[in-house]
C-alpha positions in Angstrom: 94.2 91.6 83.5 92.9 93.8 80.7 89.9 95.0 82.7 92.3 96.4 85.3 94.2 98.7 82.8 93.3 102.3 82.8 90.8 103.0 79.9 93.0 105.6 78.3 96.0 103.2 78.3 94.4 100.1 76.8 94.3 100.9 73.1 98.0 101.8 72.7 99.0 98.7 74.6 97.1 96.6 72.1 99.0 98.3 69.3 102.4 98.0 70.9 104.4 95.2 69.2 105.8 92.8 71.8 109.5 93.1 72.4 111.7 90.2 71.4 115.0 89.9 73.3 116.1 86.6 71.5 117.9 88.8 69.0 118.8 92.0 70.6 120.4 93.7 67.6 117.4 93.1 65.4 115.2 94.5 68.1 117.3 97.6 68.3 117.1 98.0 64.6 113.3 97.4 64.6 112.8 100.0 67.3 115.0 102.5 65.5 113.0 101.9 62.3 109.7 102.2 64.0 110.7 105.4 65.8 113.3 107.2 63.8 115.1 109.7 66.0 114.6 113.2 64.7 115.5 115.6 67.4 113.1 118.4 68.0 114.9 121.1 70.0 112.9 123.6 71.9 113.8 127.2 71.1 114.6 127.8 74.8 117.0 124.8 75.1 120.4 124.1 73.7 121.2 120.4 73.0 124.6 119.1 72.0 126.8 116.0 72.3 130.2 115.7 73.9 132.8 113.0 74.4 134.0 112.7 78.0 136.5 110.5 79.8 135.3 107.0 80.7 136.5 104.1 82.9 139.8 102.3 82.1 138.2 99.9 79.7 136.2 102.5 77.8 138.3 105.7 77.3 135.5 107.9 76.1 131.7 108.1 76.6 129.2 110.2 74.7 127.0 112.4 76.8 124.1 114.5 75.6 123.8 117.9 77.3 120.7 120.0 77.6 120.8 123.5 79.0 118.8 126.7 78.9 119.9 129.0 76.1 119.8 131.9 78.5 121.4 131.2 81.9 121.1 134.0 84.4 122.4 132.2 87.4 124.2 129.0 88.5 121.8 126.1 88.1 121.4 122.7 89.6 122.2 119.6 87.5 120.6 116.3 86.7 122.4 113.2 85.4 119.8 111.3 83.3 120.1 107.6 82.6 117.9 106.1 79.8 116.0 102.9 80.2 115.8 99.7 78.0 116.2 96.7 80.2 120.0 97.2 80.3 120.1 96.0 76.6 118.2 98.7 74.6 117.9 102.4 74.3 119.8 105.6 73.4 119.9 109.1 75.0 118.0 110.6 72.0 114.9 108.6 73.0 114.5 110.9 76.0 115.2 114.2 74.2 111.7 115.5 74.9 111.7 114.6 78.6 115.2 116.0 79.1 114.2 119.3 77.5 111.2 119.4 79.8 113.4 119.0 82.8 115.5 122.0 81.6 112.5 124.2 81.0 110.3 123.3 84.0 112.9 122.4 86.6 115.4 125.1 85.5 118.4 122.8 85.4 121.2 121.5 83.2 120.8 117.8 82.2 123.6 115.5 81.2 122.3 112.2 79.6 124.8 109.4 79.4 125.2 107.0 76.4 126.3 104.0 78.5 127.3 100.6 77.1 124.6 98.0 76.8 124.5 94.2 77.4 124.9 91.6 76.2 127.9 93.0 74.4 129.0 94.8 77.6 127.6 93.1 80.7 127.8 94.5 84.3 129.7 96.5 85.4 130.3 98.3 82.1 127.1 100.4 82.0 127.3 101.4 85.7 131.0 102.4 85.4 130.1 104.5 82.4 127.4 106.3 84.4 129.9 106.8 87.3 132.5 108.3 85.0 129.8 110.6 83.5 128.8 111.7 87.0 132.5 112.4 87.9 132.9 114.4 84.7 129.7 116.4 85.5 130.8 117.2 89.0 134.3 118.2 87.9 133.1 120.5 85.1 130.4 122.4 87.0 132.1 125.8 86.4 132.1 125.2 82.7 128.5 124.1 82.7 127.2 126.8 85.1 126.1 124.2 87.7 126.2 124.2 91.4 128.4 121.2 92.4 126.4 120.7 95.6 123.0 120.5 93.7 123.5 117.5 91.3 120.9 114.7 91.2 120.6 111.5 89.2 117.5 110.0 87.6 116.4 107.4 85.2 113.5 105.1 84.3 113.3 101.3 84.3 116.8 100.0 83.8 117.9 103.6 84.0 116.2 103.7 87.4 118.1 100.6 88.4 121.3 102.2 87.4 120.3 105.4 89.3 119.9 103.4 92.5 123.2 101.5 91.9 125.0 104.8 91.1 123.8 106.3 94.4 125.2 103.3 96.3 128.4 103.4 94.4 129.0 107.1 94.8 128.2 106.8 98.5 130.6 103.9 99.0 133.4 105.3 96.9 133.0 108.6 98.5 132.7 110.0 95.0 130.6 112.9 93.8 127.8 113.7 96.3 124.3 113.4 95.0 121.6 115.6 96.6 118.8 113.7 94.9 118.0 110.4 93.2 114.9 109.6 91.2 114.8 105.9 90.1 111.4 105.7 88.3 109.8 102.3 88.3 113.3 100.9 88.7 114.7 97.5 87.6 116.3 96.5 90.9 116.0 92.7 91.5 117.6 90.1 89.3 115.8 87.3 91.2 112.6 88.1 89.3 110.5 86.3 91.9 108.3 88.9 93.5 104.5 88.5 93.3 104.2 91.3 90.8 107.0 90.0 88.5 105.3 86.6 88.5 101.9 88.2 87.9 102.7 90.3 84.9 102.9 88.2 81.8 101.8 88.7 78.2 102.2 91.9 76.3 102.4 94.5 79.1 105.4 96.4 77.6 107.7 94.5 80.1 106.9 91.2 81.7 108.4 88.2 83.5 110.0 86.6 80.5 111.6 89.9 79.2 112.8 90.6 82.7 114.5 87.2 82.9 116.2 87.7 79.6 117.3 91.2 80.3 118.9 90.3 83.7 120.6 87.2 82.2 122.3 89.4 79.6 123.2 92.1 82.0 124.6 89.7 84.5 126.1 87.3 82.0 123.9 84.4 83.3 124.6 85.0 87.0 121.1 86.3 87.7 119.3 84.6 90.6 122.6 83.2 92.0 124.3 84.2 95.2 127.1 85.9 93.3 125.3 89.1 92.3 126.7 92.3 93.9 124.4 95.0 95.2 125.7 97.5 92.6 124.4 95.2 89.9 121.0 94.6 91.5 120.3 97.3 94.2 117.5 95.2 95.7 120.3 93.1 97.2 121.8 96.1 99.1 121.5 95.6 102.9 122.5 99.1 103.9 120.5 102.0 102.4 121.5 104.6 104.9 123.2 107.8 103.7 121.5 107.8 100.3 120.0 111.1 99.0 116.5 112.3 99.1 114.5 110.0 96.8 111.5 110.3 94.6 110.1 107.2 92.8 106.9 105.9 91.3 105.5 102.7 89.7 102.3 101.5 88.1 100.3 98.9 89.9 100.4 96.6 86.9 104.2 96.9 86.5 106.3 93.8 87.2 108.6 96.1 89.2 105.8 97.1 91.6 106.8 95.0 94.5 110.6 95.5 94.3 109.9 99.3 94.2 107.6 99.0 97.2 110.3 97.0 99.1 113.0 99.6 98.2 110.8 102.5 99.3 110.0 100.8 102.6 113.7 100.0 103.3 114.8 103.5 102.4 112.3 104.9 104.9 113.6 102.6 107.6 117.1 103.6 106.8 116.2 107.3 107.5 116.2 108.4 103.8 113.6 111.0 102.9 111.3 109.5 100.2 108.3 110.5 98.1 106.5 107.7 96.4 103.5 107.3 94.0 101.7 104.2 93.0 99.5 104.6 89.9 96.5 102.1 89.6 95.7 100.7 86.2 99.2 101.5 84.8 101.6 99.1 83.2 105.4 99.6 82.7 106.4 102.8 81.1 102.8 104.0 80.6 103.5 107.7 80.7 106.0 107.4 77.8 103.8 105.1 75.7 100.6 107.2 76.2 101.8 110.6 77.3 98.4 112.3 76.6 96.4 110.1 79.0 95.2 112.0 82.1 97.1 109.7 84.5 100.2 110.0 82.3 100.1 113.8 82.4 99.7 113.6 86.2 102.7 111.2 86.6 104.9 113.3 84.3 103.9 116.5 86.1 104.6 115.0 89.5 108.0 113.7 88.8 109.2 116.7 86.8 107.9 118.8 89.7 109.8 116.6 92.1 113.1 117.4 90.2 112.3 121.1 90.4 111.4 121.0 94.1 114.3 119.0 95.3 117.1 120.5 93.2 116.1 124.0 94.2 115.1 123.6 97.8 117.3 124.9 100.6 118.6 122.0 102.6 120.0 122.4 106.1 122.5 119.6 106.7 121.1 117.4 109.4 124.3 117.1 111.3 124.3 120.9 111.7 120.7 121.0 113.0 120.7 120.8 116.8 
């Protein structure tokens, strides 16, 4: 497997300490200690936290808001959902990326600090994301955002939550999303695709970690027949009516095949999709080695997709004769 990894991505992978999900809290502490969060705020961006109303069992949710210091017009908005296998992560971990969205895609970003498993299994995290989306859409005047130009995006488990949120918003007839960007998304709890079985060992995320993450998120129901599509979007049978989609995945990512399947079924359902497959790339490669050429390309392409879709003029299909 090592010989297939992009040359610029190999060294950092060898230095990356394998994740241990047998004790999630200690892993969270170790990650925080290894990468202390010291927010670096760009001069052109304002970053602040706010508590907003949550679902019935979680009265308030923290969101982290990123916006241009100088707003000369009403802007589109992006709800960002961090990754971490449904069990790890905080919004601050994506401070740099969210500020890049603001600067390059000229938008307002709201990043949600959703509840994590195993303390809070499904549907806690998803309901937090839905509540954040509702708040975002209901406070567009205050935020200077066009309510018809809000998208949702996230990577890994954040990508899975993005796909689930799009389904939930569609079916609840909630806030309308104009765009979704589930990057290398964690979609399938069954963990039985060829790529999920192929990727083992220290590849950032692998078969074993995936099994543990899903088990914690679904309270042990993963792989059974009792998993709803909003928990594992790979199980959704109707993908029609979902928003314009951008996604990507590395060829050496355990989520490769579930992403390929999702893209194929979106296309068949009449959803507009842009998709990129990156050879020689493992899970989360562009975050781990951001200066590699292929990482720069991936980052540029998906930041560019946010800019393109959020700002493009869309004619509603039902009005086009």
